[in-house]
C-alpha positions in Angstrom: 20.1 51.8 38.6 18.2 48.7 37.5 18.3 45.0 38.2 19.2 42.6 35.5 18.0 39.1 36.1 19.8 36.5 33.9 18.1 33.2 34.1 17.2 30.2 32.0 13.6 29.1 32.0 14.8 25.4 32.0 17.2 25.9 34.9 16.0 24.4 38.2 18.0 26.8 40.3 16.3 29.7 38.5 13.0 28.1 39.4 14.3 27.9 43.0 15.0 31.7 42.9 11.4 32.6 42.2 10.5 33.4 45.8 13.6 35.6 46.3 12.9 37.5 43.0 9.3 38.1 43.9 10.3 39.4 47.4 12.9 41.7 46.0 10.6 43.2 43.3 7.9 43.7 46.1 10.4 45.4 48.4 11.8 47.6 45.6 8.9 48.6 43.3 11.0 51.6 42.2 13.8 49.4 40.7 13.2 48.3 37.1 13.9 44.7 36.4 15.2 43.6 33.1 15.0 39.9 32.3 17.6 38.2 30.1 17.6 34.6 29.0 20.7 32.5 29.3 21.3 29.6 26.9 21.7 26.6 29.1 20.3 24.0 26.8 21.3 24.9 23.3 23.3 23.2 20.5 24.6 19.8 21.6 22.9 20.1 25.0 19.4 19.8 23.4 19.1 16.1 24.2 16.5 14.0 26.0 16.3 14.9 29.7 17.3 11.4 30.7 20.9 12.2 29.5 21.2 14.7 32.4 21.3 12.0 35.1 21.8 14.6 37.9 18.4 16.3 37.4 16.4 14.5 40.1 19.2 14.8 42.7 19.6 18.5 41.9 15.9 19.1 42.2 15.7 17.5 45.6 18.5 19.9 46.7 16.8 22.9 45.2 13.5 22.0 46.9 15.3 21.6 50.2 17.3 24.8 50.0 14.6 27.1 48.5 11.2 25.5 49.1 10.5 25.5 45.4 7.8 23.2 44.2 8.2 20.5 41.6 4.8 19.3 40.4 3.6 15.8 39.5 3.2 16.6 35.8 6.9 17.7 35.7 8.0 14.6 37.6 6.2 12.5 35.0 8.3 14.2 32.3 11.5 13.4 34.2 10.4 9.8 34.7 9.6 9.3 31.0 13.0 10.9 30.1 12.3 11.7 26.4 11.5 15.4 26.9 14.1 17.8 25.3 14.7 21.1 27.0 15.4 23.7 24.3 16.6 27.0 25.8 16.3 28.8 22.5 12.6 28.1 22.3 12.2 29.1 26.0 14.1 32.4 25.3 11.8 33.1 22.4 8.9 32.7 24.8 10.5 35.0 27.3 11.0 37.6 24.6 7.3 37.2 23.6 5.9 37.9 27.0 8.5 40.7 27.6 7.4 42.3 24.3 3.7 42.3 25.2 4.1 43.2 28.9 7.6 44.7 29.4 6.8 46.0 32.9 5.9 42.5 34.1 8.9 40.6 32.7 10.1 39.3 36.1 6.6 38.1 37.1 6.1 36.4 33.7 9.5 34.8 33.7 8.6 33.0 37.0 5.2 32.1 35.5 6.9 30.3 32.6 9.0 28.4 35.1 5.9 27.4 37.0 4.3 26.2 33.7 7.3 23.8 33.2 8.4 22.8 36.7 4.9 22.5 38.2 2.5 22.0 35.4 4.9 20.0 33.2 4.2 22.1 30.1 6.7 22.4 27.2 8.2 25.8 26.7 8.6 25.0 23.1 4.9 24.9 22.5 2.8 27.9 21.5 -0.1 26.5 23.5 1.9 26.9 26.7 2.3 30.7 26.1 -1.4 31.0 25.4 -2.1 29.4 28.7 0.4 31.6 30.6 -0.8 34.7 28.9 -4.5 34.0 29.6 -3.7 33.3 33.3 -1.8 36.6 33.5 -4.6 38.6 31.8 -2.6 39.3 28.7 -3.6 39.3 25.0 -2.9 35.6 24.3 -3.0 36.0 20.5 -0.4 38.8 20.7 1.9 36.6 22.9 1.6 33.6 20.6 2.2 35.7 17.5 5.3 37.2 19.2 6.5 33.7 20.1 6.1 32.5 16.5 7.5 35.6 14.8 11.1 35.4 13.4 12.0 38.4 15.6 11.7 36.2 18.7 14.7 34.1 17.6 16.7 37.3 17.0 15.7 38.4 20.5 16.7 35.1 22.0 20.2 35.2 20.5 20.6 38.8 21.6 19.8 37.7 25.1 22.4 34.9 25.0 25.0 37.5 23.8 24.0 39.9 26.5 24.4 37.3 29.2 27.9 36.5 27.9 28.8 40.2 27.8 27.9 40.5 31.4 30.2 37.6 32.1 27.3 35.4 33.3 27.9 31.7 32.9 25.7 30.2 35.6 22.0 30.8 36.3 20.3 32.5 38.0 22.4 35.6 38.3 21.0 38.9 39.6 22.9 42.0 38.8 22.7 45.6 39.8 23.5 47.7 36.7 24.1 51.4 36.9 25.5 52.7 33.6 28.8 50.8 33.1 28.9 49.7 36.7 27.7 46.1 37.2 27.6 44.4 40.6 26.4 40.8 41.2 23.7 40.6 43.9 23.1 36.9 43.7 24.7 33.9 42.0 22.6 30.8 42.2 20.7 30.7 45.5 20.3 33.8 47.8 17.7 35.0 50.2 15.9 38.3 49.7 17.6 39.6 52.9 21.0 38.7 51.5 20.2 40.5 48.2 18.9 43.5 50.2 22.1 43.8 52.2 24.2 43.8 49.0 21.9 46.4 47.5 22.2 48.6 50.7 26.0 48.4 50.5 25.9 49.9 47.0 24.4 53.1 48.3 
């Protein structure tokens, strides 16, 4: 059995799930975690952030329910309103770090969310992946090269298809996958204890 974490790096609720994901991976080091990017802001949804008027209210709710941090640099992006969240670019970045350090995919996915939601860095910029890679002790040149390679776009689209195949339409979603058997462990917010109970019930 493995865990499949379907998230979007530009999804506030996915950012709010960081602590739960870290706790689950700490409690179950034997369970491999596969990270799949969803496509929350693609196509016609790639517009300036000011067009999503609910963002600040949602962030307040996320912070209250999960304790997630939203940094001052990110708040400045929201206040300015012109920033465009592009989930395809973010998914290319996830594919890049996953390629360079596949066994650390869950940890690096949360690091990318920290880069955006705390440090206010764009997940469309190669420089962001260099910063994240260096902080994680990875080969930064390899990560940037993977982000900029045409294969990253192919991987991003494959992720979007995979999320859809699993029937995932909201993020984050944590699944337990055992062969053809797929069981949701968390949809949106859940505590590590809640996920653990659902995992125990599978056995």
